[in-house]
N, C-alpha and C positions, 0 to 999 in steps of 0.2 A: 529439428527446429522447434522452438517453443513459442506459444502465443499466450499473452495475458489478456483477460477479459473480465467484465463484470466488477469493476472497481466500486467498492462501497466505503463510505465514511460514516460511522455511527457513534455518537451523534455528529452532525455536520456543524453544529453551533455549540460552543463551550466557553467556559471562563478559564483564565489562567490557573494552572494547578490541577485542572480536571483531566480525565483521560478520554481518549477516543479510540475506537477500534477501526483499523483500516484493513480491508480485505480485498482479495483478488483471486480469480480462478486462473490457474496456470495449466496449460495443456501441452503435452509433448506430441507434436504433429508428425514426428518421425516414426520409424519402425523399430528403432533400437532404443534400449534404455539409455538414459543420459541424465546428467545433473545440470541444473540451471540456477544461476544466481538471481533471486528476486530482490531488486534494489528499490527501497523506499526512499524517495527524495522529497524534502520539504523546502520549498522556495529554491529549488535547484541544488540543494546541498544533501549529500547522502546522510540519511538518519540511521538506517539499519539495512543489513543484507541478510537474507535467509537463503540457504542452498537447498534446493528441492531435487530429489532423484525420482524420476518417473519412468515406468515402462513405456514402450512405444504406444501411442494412442491414448494414454492415461491422462486424467486430469486430477488436480488437487486444489483445494482451497488453502490459501496462505493468509494468515492474519498477523498484523502488527498491532500492539497496544502502545499508544503514544501518550505521554503525559506532557501537557502544554506548559512551557515556561515562556511562551511567546508574549510579545507586546500585543495589545488588542488591535487586531486588524485581520484581513483575509490572508490566508496562506495557501499556496498552490501545492497540492499533493500530486506526485507523479510516480507511477510504476510503469516502466516501459513507455509505450505510446499513450497510456491512459492518464488523464488528468482530472482532478477534482478540486474543490475549494473547501477549506476548513475555516470557519469563522470563529475567531476568538474575541469575545465581547467582555467588557469590563464588569458587567453585572447583569445577569439574566433575570 
């Protein structure tokens, strides 16, 4: 089994066309090596998937770099059960 923890969104506030780095720590809580799909969703829509292979008990940081083409508003970032908010503003 795998657990995702420590969701980070840096920066959390951006303008359209900028990039943000979204990170999460993934841990294989089982005893056997296995592969897990880490799925990044933005507003409930899959934006990107990365497959991570980890030995039993191992952890790894997984990062996504996302370039905003969004309208200016708040967007819900989801990886597994973790949620965060990315604010896209017209001009900072």
